[in-house]
N, C-alpha and C positions, 0 to 999 in steps of 0.2 A: 622717735618718741625726742621732742626737744627737750635741750635742758630749761625746766622749770624751778630752779634754786636759785637764776641769776642774780638775785637780788637779795642774797646772804639774809633772808629774813626766814624765822621758821616755819616753816611750810606746811598745811595737813593739806594732801590729795586723796580724793573722796571717789571710787569707782562703782559706776553703780553698771548694773546688766541684771539681765535673767540669769538663771543659772545654764552654763554652760557655756556664754557669752565672752567668756577670756578674759574674764576680770584677776585671776589671780594671776594669771599669765603676765598680762599688762603689771600686776603689781609686783611681781617675779622681779621684770624689768629693770622696775624703779629699783627697787633693791640691789638688786646685780650693777649697777650702773649707776647711782648715783648714793647710793648707802643709804637707803629709806628704810624706816622700823615697818614692817608689813602687820597687821591684824584684820582679820574676819572672826566674822561671829563662829564659823565653819570650823574652825583651831579647836575652840573650846571643846567640842565634840570629839577630839581624836584625843587616843588616848593608850600609849606605847605603840602609837604608829599607826592605828588601825581606828578609821572614820567611825563611830558610834552613835550616830543620831539619836538625841532623844528628844520628845517634841517638849516634853515635860521640864525640859532646861533651856527653851528658845528664852526667857526673858533672863534666866541667867548668863546665858552666854553672851547678849546684848549687852547685857552691866558688867562683864567682865573683859567685852570690848573697849566698851566706851569707857574705862580706867586704864588699858593700857596704853589705849590710844593718849588720853589726857595725862598718864604720868611722863610718858617718853616727850612728849610737847612740852611738858614743862620744863623739861633737861636741855632743852636749846634743839632737841633731834628731830628732823621732817619726818614725818609716818605717811603710809601712805595705809587706809582702809578700804578694805573692799568685800561691800556689802548689796545685796541687790538693790536698798533703799528703794521701793517700787513708787511708795510713794511719799510725797514730800516730809510727811510726820516722820517718818523713822529717820528725817538729816537733821531734824529740828535741832538732836542734842550735839552733836558737832558743827554746825551755825553760830548756835549760841557759844559754843567753846573759843571759836576763831573770834568771833564780835566781842567776846569778854575778856581777851588775851589778847586780842591785835596779830594775831597770826594769819598768815596768808592759807585763800583757800582757792584750790583750785578741782573743779569737779569735771571728772570724765565718765564716760558710758561707753562699754564693753557693748558690742554689737553681733557679734559673732556666732557660728551656730555651729560647737561644738562637739554639743552632746555633754552633759551633767554627768560630772565624772560621779555626783553622789547618788544617782538614778533617783531624782526625783519625779516620781507620778506623772503622769499625761495630765489627769484634773487640777493637779496642783499648781503645772505649770500657767494652764489655761486661763485659770482663774490670777496667778502672779500676771497675767500677759493683758487681763480683763481690768485690772486695777492701776496698771502701770500709769503717771504722772508725768508725760512729757519734759524737758527743763526747758522747752522755749514759753511754758506755760510758768515757771517757776515765777519769774520777776512779781507776775502777780497775787499769786497764792500768797508768797512770801510777805507780801504788802498788806495784804487782805487777813492773815493767820497773824500778824505780827513778831514773825520770827526772823 
């Protein structure tokens, strides 16, 4: 992986991909090799080292992740956030955050097929694949929606 901190500007790296695609592995590499802070919504669901997903806490998890990312960037720390980001609207908070504060943004896609560590049901994965928006379509979407 290339060193994306060459400019010495506070950087937010967003890693997107389907469950089991290698997002967390990519993020850990940035943590280990370049000292990034790492957050993802799934971290909110880990209690005493055990993943305990609660669909009723999905919104809370997203807000928690956003808050942690914002807090670390404000301290001048480089951050990697790895979530599915299936649709561009899911990325809008982070895009606005970097735009409003002059941070550098890198968007990476994890495309592996390693199997979900959280046993995402097949029908949920199929739904996510169906809603997936390609990065190549992002520019026109960002201009159209205004974020």
